[in-house]
C-alpha positions as CSV (number, residue, x, y, z in Angstrom):
1,M,0.0,0.0,0.0
2,R,1.4,3.4,-1.0
3,A,1.5,6.3,1.3
4,P,-0.7,9.3,0.1
5,A,1.4,11.9,-1.9
6,R,1.9,15.1,0.0
7,H,1.2,18.1,-2.2
8,R,2.8,21.4,-1.0
9,R,2.0,24.6,-2.7
10,C,4.5,27.3,-3.3
11,P,4.0,30.2,-0.8
12,Y,4.6,32.6,-3.7
13,L,1.8,31.1,-5.9
14,E,-1.0,33.5,-6.3
15,Q,-3.3,31.2,-8.2
16,I,-3.2,28.1,-10.4
17,L,-5.8,27.0,-13.0
18,K,-6.2,23.5,-14.4
19,E,-7.8,23.1,-17.8
20,R,-8.0,20.6,-20.6
21,A,-6.0,21.3,-23.8
22,G,-4.9,19.7,-27.0
23,P,-6.9,17.6,-29.4
24,F,-10.0,15.9,-27.8
25,G,-8.9,17.4,-24.4
26,L,-6.3,14.7,-23.9
27,L,-3.7,17.1,-22.4
28,T,-3.8,19.0,-19.2
29,R,-2.6,22.5,-18.8
30,F,-1.8,24.3,-15.6
31,K,-1.5,28.1,-15.6
32,A,0.3,29.3,-12.5
33,D,0.5,33.0,-11.5
34,C,3.8,33.6,-9.8
35,H,4.1,36.4,-7.2
36,V,7.9,36.5,-7.6
37,D,8.2,37.5,-11.3
38,H,4.6,38.5,-11.8
39,R,4.2,36.2,-14.8
40,T,1.9,33.3,-15.7
41,H,3.8,30.1,-16.3
42,R,2.2,27.3,-18.3
43,F,2.8,23.6,-17.9
44,T,1.2,21.3,-20.5
45,G,1.3,17.5,-21.0
46,R,-0.5,14.3,-20.3
47,H,0.4,14.4,-16.6
48,P,2.3,17.7,-16.0
49,N,3.8,18.2,-12.6
50,P,4.4,21.9,-12.0
51,P,6.9,22.6,-9.2
52,C,4.4,25.1,-7.8
53,I,2.2,22.4,-6.4
54,G,4.6,19.4,-6.1
55,E,8.1,20.4,-5.1
56,P,8.5,24.2,-4.8
57,E,12.1,23.8,-3.7
58,T,13.1,22.8,-7.2
59,C,11.9,26.1,-8.7
60,S,14.6,28.7,-9.2
61,L,12.2,31.6,-8.5
62,Y,11.3,30.0,-5.2
63,Q,14.9,29.5,-4.3
64,R,15.8,33.1,-5.1
65,E,13.0,34.6,-3.2
66,H,13.4,32.3,-0.2
67,R,17.1,33.3,0.0
68,A,16.2,36.9,-0.1
69,E,13.7,36.5,2.7
70,D,16.2,34.6,4.8
71,E,18.7,37.4,4.3
72,R,16.2,40.0,5.4
73,I,15.3,38.0,8.5
74,R,19.0,37.3,9.3
75,R,19.7,41.1,9.3
76,Y,17.3,41.6,12.2
77,T,18.3,38.5,14.2
78,D,22.1,39.0,14.2
């Protein structure tokens, strides 16, 4: 028996939409609005796995913003 998958959302994710795409609606498209770069990122495929809802630590935008926040916090704690 498999353990249930844990889905974590990126804290910088403003919204994410899931819609059908492609011929006969066989593909899935996620549209993710990112707070870091203020752009909409699209992930399309049979079973796309956007880092925004799976593993935000793998996203370069998340890593950059997280480091910047850590630096701001460290300034006040040191």
